[in-house]
N, C-alpha and C positions, 0 to 999 in steps of 0.2 A: 284425726279424720282427713281423708285425702281430699284435696279441692277438686270441685267439680270441673270437668273439661268444658271449654268454651263450645258453644253450640255451632254447628256447621254454619259457614257463611258469616259467622260473627267475627268482627276485627279483634285481633290479638291486642292484648292490653300493652300500653307503652312501658318500656323499661323504666325503672327508677332512675333517679338522677345518679346514683352510685354505680349502678350497672351501665349507664350511657357513658359516664366518665371512664369507668373501667374499660370498656370496649373501644374507646378513642384512644386511650393511653397504652392499651396492650401492644400495638405494633410498635410503639416508641420504647416499650421496655424491652422488646425482643432486639431493636437495633442497639440499645444499651448493651444487652448480653453479647451480641456480636462484638461491640466495641471492647468489652470486658474480657472477651476470649482473646481477641487481637492484642490488647494491651499485655495480658499476661503472657502470651506467646513471644512478644517482643522483650519483656523484660526476662523471661527465662533464656532467650537468645543472647542478650547482652551479658547476663551472668556466665553463660557458658563459652564466651569467646573473648579473647584478649588481642585480637589482631591489630596492630597499629593502623592509624588512618592512612588511606591512600592519597594520591595527589589533591584532588579537589576538596575532599573532606579535610585534609590538612590545611587547606588554605582558608577554609571557613572557620575552622577551630582556631586558627591563628587570630583571624579577625575577632572572633568572640573573646579571645584572650585579652586582646587590646581594649575591647569594649568593657570587660571586667575590670581591667586596671582603670579606665577612665571613671567607672562608677564608684570604684572603691577608694581612689586616691584623689579625684578631683571633686569640686563642688558640683552640684547638679546643673548648672548652667554651663560651666566648662566641659562637662560631660557631654551635653547635649551638642555643643560645638565640635567636639571631637568626633562626633558620628560621621562627619564629612572628611576627616584626616586619613582614616584606615585606608578606605578604598574610594576611587572614583568610578569604579566600574559596578561593584556589588553594592546593592542598595543594604541598609543596615537592619531590617527588620528580624531576619532570622538569627543574625549574629548577636543582636541585642537580647533575644530571648534565650538564646545560649549562655549569654553572660548572667542573665537573671536566674537561670536555673543553677549556675555554679554559685551565685550568691545565696540561693536557698538552701542546697545540699553540699556545698563545699566544693573546693577546686584541688586542694592538696591531699586532704583525706576526705573523701565524700562519706556523707552520713548514712547513704543507703547501702546495706550490705552486699558485696558482691559486684558492685559497680565501680569501675574505674572512673579517673577524671575524664577521660575521652567519652565516656558513655553519657555523662550528666546532661550535656546539651541535646543529646538524641532525645531525651525525655520530652522536649517540647513537641516532638512529633505524635505524642499521645493526645495532646490538645488538638493538633492539626487532623489527626485520625477522627476525632469526635466530630470536628466540624464537616469532614469529608462524608462520613457516613450519614449524619443527620441531614445534610444539604441534598445529598443524592437521594436519600428516602423521600424527602419532602417534594422534590421534582417528579420522581417516578410515580409517587402515590397521587399526586394532583393529575398527572396525565393518564395513568393505567390502572390505577387502584392501589389498594394497601398491600396486597399480596405481591405486586409488582415492585412497590417501594421496598419491601423486605428482601426482594430477590436482588434489586440494584444495590442496594446497601451491602449486602454479602459479598457480591461480584467485587466492588471497589475495595472491600476489606480482604479480598482472597486473590485478586490479579496478581501474578507472579512479580511483575516488576513493581507494583505498589507495595506489595509485601516486603520485597527486599530493600526498596528505597526508604521504607519507614524506619528502618534501622540504621540508617545513614544520616550523617549530618551534611545534606545538602539542600539547595534551595527548591528544588522541583516538587518534592513532596507536599512543603507547605503551599507553594504556588498552585498546585492541584486543588487543595483543600478550599483555598480562598477562591479560586475560578468557580469551584462548584457552588460556594457560597454566594458569590456575586450573582451568578445566573439564577439561583433560587430566590434571591431577592429582587433580581430584576423582572422575573416572571410574576412574582407575587405582587409587584407594584401595577401590573395591569397596564403597561405602556407609560410608565412614569406618572400614572394618574392618582395613585394613593398618596395622600398628603403625608403620612406618617412613614412609610416604608422607604421614601427617597432619602431620608436621613441617614439611617444605617446602610443603605445602599452605596452612598457616597463614601462612607467611611471603610466599607468593605473593599471597594474598588481601590480606596487609597492605600490600604494595607497590601492589597495583592501588588499593586504598582510598586510599593515599597519592598516588596519582596523580591521582584525580578522585572526588568524592563519589558521582558517579552509579553507581559500581561497585556499591555496597551494593544498589541497587535491582535490579541484574541477578543478583547471586549469591545473594541471599536465598531466592528459590524454588528455585533449584538445591540449595541446602543442605538444604532441607526435602526434596527429592527423595532426596538421598544418605542422609538419616537414615532415610526409609522403606525404602530398599534395604537399609541395615544392620539395621534391625530384622527385615525379612523374613529375612535371613541368620541373624540370632540364634534366630528362632523355627525355622527349618528345622534347626538343630543340626548343620550339616555341619562346622563348625569347633569343636573342644571348647575351644579357648583363647578363644573370643568369649564375653564375658559382658556383662550390662547395665552393669556397672561399668566394663568395658574400652570399651564404646561410648561411654558418657558421657565417659569420660576423653579419648579420641580428639577428641571434639567439643570439650572444654574446651582441648585442645591446638591445634586450629585457631582458636579464638576467641582464645586466648592470643597465638598468632603474629601474628594480625591486629592485636590491640591493641598488642603490643609495638612494631610498626613504625608504625602510624598513630595509636595512641592519644595519645602525647605531643602531637602537633600539633593533633589536634582537641580534646582535652580541655582544652588551655591557654586556649582561648577559644571554648567552645561557643555561648555567647549570640551574639558578634559573628558567628560563621560562619552561625548560623541567621538572623540579621538580613540578612546579605549574601545568602543564598539567597532569602530573601522579596523583595528588592528586584530581585535578578536575574531572577527568574520574573515580574516584571511587565513586563519589556521587550518582551514579545510584542506589546503594543498599538503600540510604536513601530516595531517591525519588520514590522508588517502581517502577522504570523502568524494564520493561521485560529484562530477558537475551538475550544477543545478538543472539544466535541460537535457541532460542525458537520460537514457532509459534506466540507468541505475539511480540517478538522482530523482526521478519523477516517481519511481516505485520503492524508493528506499523505506518510507514510513510504513507502506503495506507489508514489505518484507520483515521488517523488525516487529511489527505487530504480531506476526507468526512466530518468529523465531526467538524473540527476546522479552516481549511485553505479555501476551495472555495466552500464546500457543494455539495450536490448530483447534481442538474441540470448543474453547471459548470464543474463538474467532468466528467459527461456523455458527454458533449461537447468536453472536453479533451481527453476522451478515443475514441470517434469517430474520432477526428482529428489524434491521435495516430496510430489508425488502418488505416487511409488513407496514412500516412506517411510510414507506414510499407509495405502497399500493392504497393506504388509507389516509393519505396526507390531507385530503379535503375534510376529513372529519375528525381526526386526532389532533387535539389542540396544541400538543407539543411538536408536531411534525415540523413546523418551520424553525422553531427554536433548535431542536436537535440538528437540522439540516444546516442552520447557521453555525452553531457551535462545532460541528464536526468538519464540515466541508470547508468553511473559510479558514478554520484554525489548521487544517491539513495543508490547504494551498499555501497559506502564509508561511507555515514551517518548511514547506518545500522549497519556497523561494529563497529562504535564509541559507546562505552558502554553506554554514556549519552545520553538520549533521550528527545527532546523537539520539538514541532511542528515549532519553529522559525527556527530549524537548516537546514531545506529543503526550506526556503523561496527563496533561490538563484535559486533553480530550477524552480520556478514559471514563470519566463519570458519565459523559453523554453516550458513549459506546455501551456502557451498563444499562442505562435507561433505555436506549433503544433495543438491547437484548430482551427486555420485559415486554415489548409491544404485543407478543402474543396473548398477554393476560389482559390487554385493555378491553372495556366493555364493548359488546357487539353495537354496530350501528343502529339508529332507531328502526324499529319494525322488523328486526331479525332476532332470532333466537339462538341461543347455544345449541350445539349438538347434544343428543341424549347421552348422560353419564359424563358430561364435560367436567363437573366439579370433581368427581372422583379421578378421572384421568389427569386432569391438569394438576390436581393436588399430589398425584404420584410423580409426575414429571417435576413439578416444583421441588418436591422433597429430593428427588434424586440430584438435581442440579445443586441445591443448596449443600447436600452432603458432599458431592464431589468438589465444590468449590472450597469448602471447609477443610476437606481432606488435603487438596491442593495447597492450601495455605501452609498447614502443618509440615506438608512434605518439603516444600521450598525452604522452610525453617529449618528443619531437623533431618530431612531425607527420610527414605523407606528402606528399612533393612531388606535384603533380598530381591530389591528392584534396582536395575541400572539407572544411572542419573539422567538418562535420555533414551526414549523409546520412539522410533520413527525417524523421519528425515531431519537433518540438522537445520534445514530451513524452515521446517514446518513440523515440529515434534508433536506426537499425540500424547507424550508425557515426557515432563522434565522437571527435575528438582533444582534446576538452575534457571536463573533469571539475570538480566542485565545487572553487573556490579554486586550481584548477591553470592553468599557462599554458605556451606554449612558452618557451624560455630567450631571452634578449636581452642584448645589451650596450649600454647608453645612458649618456649623460652626466648622471648624476644628481647634483645639487648638494648633496646632504645632509652630507656631511662638512665641506665649505665653509661651509655654512649653519650647521652647529653651531659652527664656529670664529668665524664673524662674529658670531652671537648672543652667544657667550661674551665677545667683545671689548667688546660695548656694554651687557653686563648687569652689574651690581654683584654681588658675592658676596652670595648669600642672596636675590638679586632675584626678581622674577616675571614670567612670560613668558607672554603671552597669544596663543594660535594661533586664528586665525578659521577657516579652512578646514577640512573634514572628508573630504578625498578619501582614497583608500586608501593613499596614500604621503605625503601632505602633512597631517598631522593632529597633535594635540597628543600623542598616544600615541607616534607614530613619532618626533617631535622629542624627546620626553622620553627615548626610548632613546638617541638620538644624543648628547644633553646628558650622560646618564649615562655613556656610554663616553668622551666627552671629558674629563670631570671625575673619572674613575675614581680617581685618587690621593686626591682630597678628597671622595669621594662620601659617606663616613659623617660628615662634618663639617657639621653643619646651618648653621654660619656661613658655609660657602662653597658649599653646595648651592644651585643655582637651582631653582624650582618652575615647571615647565610645565603650564599649565592651559588649558582652553578659553576663549577669549575671551567666547563666548556658548555655553552648553551647548545641544547639539542636540535635547535632549529638550524637547517641548512643555510646559513648566511655567510658567505665569504670562504676563502680557503681553510682547509683544516690546519690549525695552529700546530706547531712543533712543541715538544716536551719543554725546551728552553724558553720559548714564548710564554706557554701557561705558567710555569713556575717563577717568571718575571712579573706575574701580575699583582704582586703585594700581598699574597696570602699568608696570614698568620697561622692558619691550620688547614690541613688537607684531609679530606675523607675519601678513601678508596675502597673498592670492593672487588675481590676476585670472583671469576665466573661471569655469568651473564649480567649484561649492563642494563636491561629494561627496554623499555619503549623509546622509539625514535634515537637509536643509539648508534646510528651509522657514523656520526662524528666522534662518539665516545669511545667505541670498541678499539680503534687503532691506537689512541692515547692511552686507554687502560691497559692493553697489551704491552705498550712500551714502558709504562711505569711499574708494571708487574716484573719486569726485568731488573728493576732497581738501578736505573741509569745513574751515571757519575752525577748529572746535574740534580737528581733527586737527593742522592746521598750527601751531596756537597752543602746543599741548602737546608736540608730538613732532617730531623731525626725521628725515628719511630717511636711514638709515645705509647701506643697501645694496640692490641688486636683483640677483637671481640668476635665470638662465632655466632653465626646466624642459624636458625633452627634448621635449614636446608643443608648446611655443612659449609656454605661460604664463610668467608672470613673479612669482617670490616677491619680496615687498618686506620689509624689516626697518626698523620705526621705533623710535627710541631717544628716550625721555622727556627732555625739555630740563632741563637743571639749573637750579633755581630761583636767581634773582639773589640776591646776598648782601644781608643785611639785610632 
């Protein structure tokens, strides 16, 4: 028998407990499904690609290799002490997680089918992806509603630069996730007045600072904003348990959590870290970055937002959302937070001399949240236009499908479509993003190259690498040598040193062939053809060595030649043994 309909004007029955829980958890389930699709996309991409790591990825993989050696060959206490030995510039969190991934899934022969040793540390990004999606959803749903939360989570899963970076072993993707988590906890703490949330907030901030030093520049203004909100709550007197002592105590808890995680590493060598920072921020001249206060420098991150990060359509959506946030700033609870997150972060990164599209990635979750402002509830006393639900639902579905399509297109391309449509500076469509590429399987010689080098280089010897291409450079070969010599990696008597034959930075006069070969190299690695980035000092020397001068043939023997996928040839030269007597 059909149940009787409620009488007109009667209140609808309250949903059951199970129905209420289902309604509350349904959006979280959708976010989980978005993560599942993104994780499956990344795993499929990694299985379809065998490209060797480029410069920066190779540096971080090398650090993880050392951390793996510390954890497997030393005691736990010694391993913790070793975290400050490998690098005084890069904090160890990302590298440590990469080493733990190798410990779980194998480093020589990974237990996951289809993945190489280079891919295993990247799996940690699946954890960071979940943190990023759920943190972004939490903030957008708090400020603009559940539908906005789903849209914001989808956008950060599908922004081209975030999609590409999630498949690389770098620091900026984990930093983006931890920044979103820290802001989510900071907002939920209601101005540092929540007595429980300040504890995980401090740990999240410490983890982010242990990921990359630039986090401190991003979070400091937000912490000031949180203190201002807490002080306003204190003066309002709506919480009798909140006192000045409690507010100060909560701030101390946050700072203590930050120092507990990040303090031991930073405070163990503050002078060396500051010196490294000063040196690294001088490379903008080498990279041809625009001067800070020039027009190019002031507009750099707006230009890369269009060209490399999210492209024109999603940029227009973000600008429209930002305009709504500005116009409704008096009533939208998240307006001040989004303004602090985006504006101060953008200003700080603009004033840093080094420029890179990756550096403003931690601002993209805020941009995704701002893009959903059109879904925010109307102000009190105003009603939605007629048919709003149907029309907004169609627009929301179209944006979600377009974003998911873009995610898959950046990963695998679209047959029949050119890789880019529209202006190079502001493409309407592009399957390319910063440092991302379509997957490919090619016959890379790097594993064999490392074995051949090890065969001809004595223990503790020096290897000089001349080319500086993305995949044939001293940083990449240093990583492969570290992997090959992993059992003896911590023994200085057996560890070989892989260094640039000629440093690409333009310091001093160009050395001659005789001066270079007199540098005491046991093995030299050369490449014919293009020599790569910053090769102004490398090309003349490469051309001279390609002619096989007498200085080379007198001191070195050709040990091996290995072909590259593009037809170039790598040559390995072994120093001749000096005659006895």
